[in-house]
N, C-alpha and C positions, 0 to 999 in steps of 0.2 A: 785621182779624179780632181777636177777643178770645181771647188765648192765655194759658196758665198761664206765669207769669214768676217765681214764687217759691213755696217751700213752707216750712212750719215743722213741727218735731218738738217736741212738748211733753214736758218731763221734770222730775222732781223732782231727780234726780241728774245734773246737767249734765256733770260730768267723766266719769262712767261711760258716759253716752249718747254723748258725743264719742268716747271710746275705742272703743266698739262700732262706730260707723260708720267711723272711721278704719281699724280693723283688718280689717273685713270688706270694705269697698269702696275703701279707699285715698283717701277724700276728704280735702281740705285744710280744716281747721276752725280758725277763729281766735276767741278770746275777746275781746270788745270791752271787757271790764272792768266794774267796779262802776258807773262813771259812765253806762254804757249798760245797766244791769240785768243784767250778765253774759250778755247775748245773744251767741250764738255764730254767726258767719257761716260758712256751709257752701258750699264750692266743689266741685262734682262733677266738673269736668273742664276740660281746656284744648283750644283749637282747634288746627288743624294748625301754626300759628305759635308754639304754646306759651303763648298768652295765655289767662288764666282766662276762662271764659265758655261753653265747649261744654256742652250740656245745660242743665238748669234748676238754678240755685243757690238756696239757701235759708238757713234758720237753725235753731238749737236755742234754745228759749226756756223760761224757768221755767214749769212747769205751774201753772195757776190752778185750784185745786180738786182733786177726786179724779180719778185716772186710770181707764182702762178696766178693767172687771171681767171675770173669766173667764166664758166661756159667753154673753156678750152678742153680739148680731149686730154686724156692722161698721156703724158709724154715722159715716162720715167719708169724705173724699176719700182714695183710696189711691194713693200714688205707686209706680210699678213701675220697678225698676232693671234695665237690660239688662246681662247678664253673658255671658262667653264660655263658661263651663262651669258649668252649674247644680249639678251634683253637688258639685264642689269648693267652690262658694259656699255651698251648704247646710251643708257640713261646717264652714266658717269661721263661719257664723252660729251653729251649735250650740256650737262651741268658745268663741265670744265671749259666750255666755249668751242667745242668742235661742231662741225656741220655735216649734213648728209651729202655724200657723193652719189650713192645708189641706195635703193631700198634693200632690205635684207632679202635673201633668196635661198631657196633650198637647192643644194647641189647634190644630186643623187649619189649615194655611196660615200660622200665626203662630209657633209654637214650643212650648217646654216652660215652663210657668208654675207657680209655687208662691207661696203667701202665708206669711209668717212674722211673728213679733212680736219687737220688740227687748226688752231687759230692762225697759223701762218699760211694756210692753204695747201699744205703738204698732204697728199692722199696716202691712206694706209688701209689695210683690210683687217677685219676681225672675223674669226672663224670659230664657231662652236662645233667641234667634230661630232660625227655620228657616234652614238654610244654603241660599242661592240659588245653584245651580250650573248 
């Protein structure tokens, strides 16, 4: 099966973008240094044994060209991050400099979903799954 194995977040201000994702989602992000174009490796989680690799890992890369403009439709793959408490996460996003792309919405049988933009204008989703009881 062909599955998604890596994502990239494009940014002009790599430090600010790194700080945003670390503060909101607690991701572990490492700068590979100038010899690797200052590419940032992003680790989104650990498995039950504490080994990096749960979820999809990715990177933050220097943006080539102009970033997204306000009011344009989404024209990209959108990664959605599962969260335990969407309201608390939306507050963290706002505090860290993120903005609203869509209001939160109930998705029947799935959970509560919202789309936000990071300080560079990149869109991402946050999802609080339905509690199966």
